[in-house]
DRENTOR-665917 format. One line per 4 residues: for each residue x, y, z of C-alpha. Coordinates in Angstrom, 2 decimals. Layout:
<nodes>
X Y Z  ...;
</nodes>
This chain:
<nodes>
14.86 47.89 55.46  15.33 45.26 52.72  12.95 45.01 50.16  12.71 41.99 47.78;
13.75 40.03 50.37  11.11 38.62 52.16  10.77 34.93 50.68  14.26 34.61 51.17;
14.27 35.48 54.94  11.32 33.42 55.67  13.12 30.72 54.19  16.25 31.15 56.58;
13.76 31.61 59.68  11.89 28.45 58.42  15.20 26.21 58.46  16.13 27.64 61.87;
12.79 26.48 63.55  13.19 23.19 61.98  16.49 23.05 63.50  15.41 23.82 66.70;
13.03 20.55 66.40  15.89 18.91 65.63  15.81 18.79 62.29  19.00 20.33 60.66;
19.80 21.80 56.80  22.19 22.94 55.01  21.20 26.65 53.47  23.14 28.13 50.18;
23.19 31.21 50.13  23.72 32.41 46.33  24.59 35.65 44.24  26.87 37.49 42.53;
28.99 40.31 44.52  27.02 42.79 46.00  23.87 41.36 45.51  22.90 41.61 49.40;
23.93 38.26 50.90  25.45 39.42 54.13  22.87 42.44 54.52  20.15 39.50 54.23;
22.12 37.46 57.07  22.37 40.48 59.05  18.34 41.09 59.12  17.98 37.01 59.35;
20.33 37.20 62.47  18.15 39.91 64.21  14.93 38.03 63.56  16.22 34.92 65.11;
14.74 33.54 67.87  16.13 35.04 71.48  17.33 30.93 72.68  19.03 30.65 68.93;
22.91 30.80 68.37  24.29 32.35 65.64  28.21 32.23 64.69  29.26 34.20 62.18;
32.90 32.78 60.08  34.46 33.83 57.40  36.85 33.17 54.14  38.95 35.26 53.34;
40.45 36.63 49.35  44.28 35.80 50.95  46.71 34.73 48.52  46.16 31.67 50.34;
43.30 31.05 52.56  43.55 30.38 56.10  43.00 26.68 57.03  39.99 26.21 58.70;
39.25 30.31 58.62  35.62 29.88 59.44  36.26 27.76 62.63  38.94 30.43 63.51;
36.21 32.80 63.97  33.93 30.67 65.87  35.68 28.10 68.02  35.68 30.15 70.71;
32.33 31.28 70.76  31.22 27.92 69.84  33.27 25.68 72.89  36.47 25.81 74.68;
37.59 22.51 73.45  37.23 23.31 70.05  38.79 26.13 70.39  41.98 24.44 71.90;
41.85 21.33 69.34  42.21 24.38 66.68  44.93 26.27 68.68  46.65 22.84 68.98;
46.36 22.32 64.99  44.75 19.00 65.94  43.98 16.51 62.91  40.67 16.68 60.95;
40.29 13.10 62.84  40.18 14.55 66.02  38.64 18.02 65.55  35.53 16.89 63.32;
34.40 14.61 65.62  34.59 16.73 68.69  32.70 19.90 67.06  30.48 17.01 66.07;
29.94 16.21 69.82  29.72 19.71 70.99  26.49 20.36 68.01  25.40 16.93 69.34;
24.23 17.55 72.40  23.87 21.92 71.98  21.07 22.76 74.43  19.66 25.18 71.77;
19.38 25.84 68.32  22.69 26.66 66.43  23.04 28.74 63.26  26.52 28.25 61.52;
27.53 30.94 59.26  30.24 30.46 56.29  30.51 33.87 54.81  32.18 33.84 50.99;
32.70 29.94 50.51  33.86 30.39 47.25  36.83 31.34 49.00  37.18 28.65 51.46;
40.32 26.49 51.74  40.81 22.86 51.76  39.65 21.96 55.18  36.92 24.27 55.33;
35.30 22.37 52.56  36.31 19.41 53.96  34.76 20.45 57.06  31.17 21.87 55.48;
31.31 18.00 53.94  31.24 16.18 56.96  28.94 18.47 58.72  26.88 18.42 55.38;
26.01 14.63 55.09  25.17 14.36 59.39  23.28 17.95 59.82  20.24 16.15 59.17;
19.99 14.83 62.34  21.29 17.80 64.46  19.65 20.80 65.94  21.90 23.05 63.62;
21.81 24.88 60.31  24.58 25.67 58.42  24.19 28.43 56.05  26.96 29.27 53.10;
27.14 32.15 51.14  29.16 32.39 48.32  29.16 34.47 44.84  28.11 31.96 42.09;
29.80 34.02 39.55  32.85 32.87 40.60  32.70 29.58 40.90  32.22 26.95 37.99;
32.03 23.31 37.33  35.99 22.57 38.36  35.75 24.68 41.58  36.47 22.39 44.44;
33.03 23.76 45.92  31.33 22.64 43.47  32.19 18.90 43.85  31.92 19.35 47.62;
28.42 20.63 47.03  27.35 17.87 44.82  28.30 15.58 47.65  25.77 16.77 50.13;
22.00 15.10 50.58  19.92 16.80 48.55  16.88 16.29 50.91  18.74 17.96 53.82;
19.55 21.10 51.31  18.10 24.31 50.30  18.91 26.69 48.07  18.48 30.36 47.72;
19.46 32.76 44.83  19.27 36.62 45.25  18.04 38.06 42.37  18.46 41.65 41.82;
16.61 44.44 43.02  13.35 45.14 40.98  12.91 48.77 39.45  10.08 49.35 41.77;
12.40 48.73 44.91  14.97 50.60 43.40  12.79 53.47 42.75  11.65 53.45 46.84;
15.45 53.47 47.85  15.82 56.27 45.32  13.27 58.50 46.83  14.21 57.55 50.35;
17.41 59.15 49.17  16.20 62.34 47.99  17.31 61.17 44.51  15.52 61.05 41.31;
15.33 57.65 40.42  15.87 57.77 36.34  18.20 55.48 34.84  19.48 54.58 38.30;
17.97 50.99 37.42  19.55 50.73 33.62  23.27 52.26 35.45  23.02 49.15 38.61;
21.28 46.24 36.96  19.74 46.70 40.47  22.98 45.17 42.51  21.92 46.49 46.14;
25.86 47.73 46.48  26.01 49.87 43.42  22.57 51.49 44.33  23.86 52.13 48.12;
27.57 53.01 47.03  26.15 55.56 44.21  23.05 57.00 46.16  25.77 57.61 48.75;
28.27 58.85 46.39  26.62 62.40 46.08  26.14 62.84 42.32  23.28 65.07 41.47;
22.65 63.07 38.25  21.90 59.37 38.13  22.37 59.13 34.76  25.66 60.74 35.04;
26.69 57.89 36.84  30.16 56.20 35.85  29.23 52.21 35.24  32.34 51.42 37.32;
31.78 50.93 41.02  35.46 51.64 41.38  34.78 55.00 40.24  31.84 55.62 42.73;
34.24 54.70 45.38  36.68 56.90 45.03  34.20 59.60 44.71  32.96 59.20 47.78;
36.58 58.57 49.15  37.63 61.97 47.71  34.48 63.72 49.77  36.66 62.65 53.51;
39.00 63.91 55.56  42.53 63.22 55.38  42.28 60.84 58.32  39.45 58.81 57.69;
40.84 58.40 54.16  43.74 57.75 55.69  41.79 54.78 57.94  40.54 53.40 54.62;
43.35 53.22 52.80  45.07 51.59 55.60  42.17 49.14 56.60  41.89 48.07 52.95;
45.14 46.40 52.79  43.72 43.80 55.22  41.60 40.89 53.47  38.35 40.69 55.81;
38.31 42.28 59.33  40.80 44.06 61.71  40.91 43.39 65.25  41.49 45.51 68.10;
45.25 44.75 68.97  45.73 45.81 65.21  44.20 49.18 64.55  46.49 50.93 66.97;
49.98 49.57 65.66  48.62 50.59 62.09  46.79 54.09 63.03  48.36 55.38 65.90;
46.62 56.95 69.34  43.79 58.70 66.97  42.56 55.13 65.89  39.62 54.54 67.95;
38.07 58.46 66.76  39.04 57.98 63.19  37.15 54.46 63.26  34.14 55.70 65.17;
33.85 58.36 62.04  33.95 55.90 59.44  31.91 53.45 60.99  29.45 56.23 61.61;
29.17 57.30 57.99  28.40 54.13 56.81  31.86 53.50 55.57  33.14 50.61 57.70;
31.28 48.48 60.57  31.97 47.13 63.64  30.83 43.42 65.23  31.11 43.00 68.39;
34.24 41.60 69.54  35.21 45.40 67.98  36.54 44.38 64.99  36.41 46.96 62.03;
35.84 45.35 58.04  34.28 47.46 55.21  30.87 47.44 54.40  31.17 45.39 51.10;
34.44 43.61 50.10  34.21 45.70 46.63  34.54 48.66 48.52  38.10 47.63 49.96;
39.39 46.38 46.75  38.47 49.95 45.19  39.86 51.81 47.95  43.11 49.92 47.94;
43.71 49.92 44.02  43.89 53.78 44.92  47.50 53.12 46.34  50.60 53.32 44.43;
52.32 49.69 44.58  55.19 51.18 46.93  52.72 52.11 49.81  50.86 48.94 49.43;
54.39 47.61 50.06  54.89 49.14 53.14  51.40 48.86 54.72  52.05 45.21 53.89;
55.04 45.23 55.80  53.32 47.23 58.49  50.66 44.79 59.14  53.06 41.80 58.94;
55.42 43.41 61.74  52.89 44.38 63.92  50.80 40.46 64.08  54.33 39.10 64.50;
54.53 40.68 68.07  51.08 38.52 68.76  51.68 35.83 71.67  52.93 32.72 70.61;
49.63 30.69 71.57  48.07 32.46 68.73  50.84 32.25 66.34  49.84 28.95 63.74;
46.01 30.22 63.28  47.97 33.29 61.95  50.53 32.20 59.42  48.58 32.34 56.66;
47.63 35.65 57.09  51.43 36.44 57.81  52.65 35.19 54.39  49.97 37.06 52.81;
51.02 40.63 53.80  55.27 39.22 53.79  54.53 38.37 50.10  52.39 42.01 49.97;
55.41 43.52 50.76  57.76 41.79 48.81  60.33 40.53 51.56  61.50 37.51 50.41;
63.73 36.74 53.46  60.34 36.89 55.64  58.21 34.44 53.09  61.01 32.08 53.13;
60.84 31.82 57.00  56.66 31.82 57.30  55.82 30.08 54.04  57.18 26.47 54.60;
55.60 26.87 58.38  52.29 28.11 57.17  52.30 24.72 54.74  53.15 22.85 57.35;
50.48 23.80 59.59  47.89 23.39 56.49  48.95 19.90 56.03  48.09 18.84 59.70;
45.25 20.00 58.91  44.31 18.38 55.73  44.83 21.73 53.28  46.92 20.04 51.10;
45.71 22.47 48.20  46.62 25.32 50.25  49.85 23.60 51.69  50.98 23.87 48.16;
50.07 27.16 47.39  52.12 28.72 50.53  55.38 26.44 49.19  54.77 27.78 45.35;
54.60 31.53 47.34  57.94 30.88 48.42  59.29 29.39 45.37  58.90 33.05 43.99;
62.03 33.91 46.62  64.01 30.54 45.75  66.68 32.57 44.54  66.94 34.26 47.77;
66.94 30.64 49.95  70.03 28.84 51.13  70.49 25.39 48.29  69.32 23.33 51.26;
66.20 25.50 51.98  66.01 25.83 48.06  65.72 21.69 47.65  63.26 21.18 50.31;
60.85 23.49 48.64  60.79 22.09 45.64  61.03 18.70 47.34  57.92 19.53 49.24;
55.97 21.91 46.54  56.15 18.73 44.51  54.73 16.48 46.98  52.03 18.69 48.03;
51.05 19.55 44.40  50.92 15.96 43.20  48.73 14.80 46.08  46.13 18.36 45.65;
46.80 19.85 41.84  46.65 16.72 39.48  49.38 18.61 37.51  51.99 16.26 36.36;
54.85 18.68 34.44  55.57 21.16 37.04  55.55 18.31 39.49  58.16 15.89 37.61;
60.33 19.38 36.98  60.11 20.32 40.71  61.58 16.95 41.77  64.51 16.75 39.21;
65.10 20.63 40.57  64.95 18.70 43.88  67.71 15.88 42.79  70.14 18.44 41.11;
70.07 20.27 44.06  70.81 17.31 46.38  73.40 15.81 44.09  75.35 19.10 44.16;
75.11 18.63 47.98  76.63 15.38 48.58  73.05 14.31 50.09  72.34 10.99 48.03;
70.14 10.28 50.72  67.67 12.57 49.60  67.62 11.62 46.40  66.11 8.25 46.62;
62.64 9.40 47.47  62.21 11.98 44.79  62.80 9.01 42.50  60.27 7.12 43.66;
58.15 9.73 43.41  58.93 9.93 39.92  58.03 6.76 39.45  54.69 6.83 40.36;
54.13 10.16 38.75  55.42 8.59 35.55  53.24 5.38 35.73  50.35 7.54 36.77;
50.55 9.17 32.87  50.80 5.67 31.51  54.65 6.06 30.94  55.78 2.31 31.79;
59.31 2.38 30.95  60.58 6.30 32.52  58.46 4.48 35.66  60.68 1.21 35.93;
64.00 3.20 35.22  63.39 5.73 38.14  62.51 2.98 40.06  65.70 1.37 39.57;
67.65 4.46 39.64  66.09 4.94 43.25  67.55 1.20 44.03  70.51 1.71 42.99;
70.91 5.73 44.66  70.16 4.46 48.05  72.31 1.09 47.35  75.45 3.10 48.25;
74.18 4.26 51.25  73.66 2.01 54.76  70.07 0.32 54.66  67.91 2.73 55.87;
64.10 3.95 55.06  65.03 5.15 51.97  65.68 2.30 50.23  63.14 0.14 52.12;
60.73 2.56 50.42  62.62 1.75 46.72  62.62 -1.75 47.28  58.69 -1.44 47.70;
58.38 1.18 44.38  60.20 -2.22 42.72  57.78 -4.55 43.99  54.77 -2.05 43.04;
55.80 -1.49 39.44  56.50 -5.53 39.22  52.73 -5.70 40.74  51.65 -3.57 38.61;
52.80 -5.04 35.43  51.85 -8.24 36.10  55.25 -9.86 37.48  53.86 -11.12 40.17;
56.85 -13.53 41.44  59.04 -10.41 41.04  56.65 -8.03 42.89  56.54 -10.59 45.89;
60.29 -10.84 45.92  60.96 -7.45 45.92  58.08 -6.67 48.75  59.74 -9.39 50.15;
63.20 -7.90 50.57  60.92 -4.47 51.29  59.41 -6.27 54.42  62.45 -7.41 55.80;
64.17 -4.19 55.65  61.23 -1.99 57.05  60.71 -4.42 60.09  63.95 -3.76 61.28;
63.91 -0.30 60.73  60.02 -0.21 62.08  58.84 1.81 59.33  55.41 0.85 59.36;
54.29 3.36 56.54  56.90 1.46 54.42  55.98 -2.20 55.45  52.02 -1.39 54.90;
52.55 -0.40 51.59  54.87 -3.34 50.81  52.33 -5.71 52.38  49.67 -4.25 49.67;
51.94 -5.03 46.61  52.32 -8.63 48.07  49.11 -8.97 48.35  47.94 -7.55 45.23;
50.35 -10.17 43.56  49.34 -12.99 45.93  45.66 -12.66 44.41  46.58 -13.33 41.06;
45.27 -15.80 38.82  49.04 -17.55 38.70  49.78 -17.52 42.27  46.03 -17.53 43.86;
45.93 -21.19 43.80  49.04 -22.17 46.03  47.01 -19.60 48.77  45.48 -23.49 48.85;
48.12 -24.08 51.15  47.32 -21.44 53.39  44.26 -23.32 55.30  46.88 -26.13 55.98;
49.05 -24.43 56.98  47.17 -22.12 59.09  45.54 -25.60 60.79  48.97 -27.03 61.50;
50.80 -24.11 63.14  50.14 -25.60 66.48  52.07 -28.52 65.71  54.20 -27.86 62.98;
56.75 -25.02 62.69  56.64 -22.94 59.54  60.48 -25.04 58.30  58.53 -28.33 59.08;
55.35 -26.81 56.93  57.71 -25.54 54.14  58.98 -29.42 52.84  55.09 -30.84 52.98;
53.61 -31.14 50.34  50.50 -28.71 49.65  47.01 -30.26 48.39  46.80 -27.61 45.17;
44.68 -28.00 42.38  45.76 -29.19 38.96  47.28 -25.73 38.22  48.38 -24.77 41.29;
52.02 -24.01 41.85  54.03 -25.31 45.20  53.51 -22.62 47.87  56.87 -22.56 49.50;
56.74 -18.57 48.40  52.81 -18.18 49.84  54.05 -19.65 53.12  57.39 -17.38 53.30;
55.24 -14.18 52.37  53.39 -15.73 54.86  55.13 -15.81 57.91  57.16 -12.88 56.87;
53.84 -11.02 57.50  52.15 -13.21 60.20  55.22 -14.26 62.42  53.36 -15.14 64.93;
50.30 -16.87 62.75  48.22 -16.17 65.95  46.48 -13.72 63.43  46.00 -11.56 60.72;
46.95 -7.68 60.62  45.55 -7.18 57.64  42.50 -5.79 58.91  44.78 -3.08 60.76;
46.54 -2.77 57.73  44.24 -1.77 55.36  43.30 1.29 57.48  46.81 2.48 58.38;
47.10 2.07 54.28  43.67 3.81 53.92  45.71 7.28 55.68  48.56 7.12 54.16;
48.97 6.38 50.91  47.85 8.75 48.09  45.92 5.77 46.37  44.17 5.01 49.36;
41.06 3.74 47.97  42.56 1.10 45.45  45.24 -0.15 48.49  42.20 -0.60 50.17;
40.52 -2.56 48.65  43.39 -4.83 47.70  43.96 -5.17 51.33  40.57 -6.12 52.13;
40.48 -8.55 49.39  44.09 -10.42 51.36  41.99 -10.14 53.97  39.14 -11.60 52.93;
41.12 -14.55 51.39  42.43 -14.65 55.27  39.27 -15.06 57.14  38.58 -18.40 56.54;
41.90 -19.30 57.47  41.13 -16.96 61.24  38.18 -18.58 61.25  39.52 -22.12 60.92;
42.30 -21.54 63.26;
</nodes>
């Protein structure tokens, strides 16, 4: 029986009824740890209409969160197509629309419960934003439970919630139980209620654990919940205590396939005993978990460090025996346990794989976290792996963490190792990234120095993609410093080499630089020759056009440079590629918004020419 929760329960049921009528919403269930969020949601699930589908997914307190953790739990139950995309590690641009399509065509109201989203990975946060902005048109309620005392103004979840449309968001802030409710619970347990409210401050978990601990006098209850949990553990049998200690090493739930390798043949009976005592709970799929995360943490704290390392190693070994079809979804868990076991070799093997998987799903922050875990053991890595780890972490951290000094230092470490290994080809990309990092910090001269150095290093080698990007980086810096002629020159070099190599991303990068330079006041007047050049294309080739006088304004420059750029970018001159390019650039460049705006501006400049043709 839930006390003091009638209002929040009715709010949830009302949201479900609105979803059944086609008006979905997002419900934020907030409160401190132990306030009863999960208990309320279980009560809600029991009261939900029989025609409504309630699906649960969890975010877990792993060292690095599992990408799309809630969807990994929900996917198979929701739709096999969504589950298949998750198994394939499909990128968000494929997975999210597929999920939206399933929800749009659902025949019944669906309640998606994402528990503990304060631990959510970046990909899950992106999914919350994606669904939350479309939820009002779906027969769906998206319920997000979170610990309000664990998120602040700078927490990523705060920014996501701020972007959701307020009209479709309902907030439920759970308050501690009233003194009257605490008295009812104490009387039901046959205990004296004196001082119980003062000690627990109405926190339902604290009250429940303290009442179950068997303390004769509530006034003498220790104010640490850890002590309460430990007291209860001490009264269990050795077998039950072992079950809880082993399970505590796994954040979240422990699946049936993992229970037997960890606990042996007596596992099922012991687990049943712990469930019967109310220490664990078991879901419909047979997975077991602590009734509350605080109890798990308190149990884990009892274990000596050497025992924790041994259990982490045992869990990782058991997970590694699973079929390869589940391997990618379990990588985050394997890294967590390998790190907990202090197994450097295993971390160095698994963490880069987990990072790559996270990045494919759009979770760059989690990718950087996995690589940071691997870097803790970089002394055990081969030089090639060490350099790659520094380089990859610097790239992902530069995208997601908004830090400079550690990222710059990591690039320098990577360059030093690559240089010792004689891998000049790997030095150029790091120098280009250093150039951009210094420019973002407002350090123009170092930015140019690194860009020049990248060109010099790459020109020692046969022309390749690294040299093309070095040229384009040089073009970008010239453009940013308003040296537009040089920006166009270096950009044309990059475009030419990128075309030879088939490097689309570098070509797009260079086109943005050149296009922006052409929109400058000093070069813009030359664009007046574009229209004439375009109209003459059917009867005059580009060589002839370069010799033709071009009507310009009083301040205009001759247009050979413009025409050479147009010829390089649009060799067939029958259509403009910039509409497609701008979209590609938006998806490939870390400064996508700015570059997309630039490309759109260039495209707008060319649009009249396209109509004239």
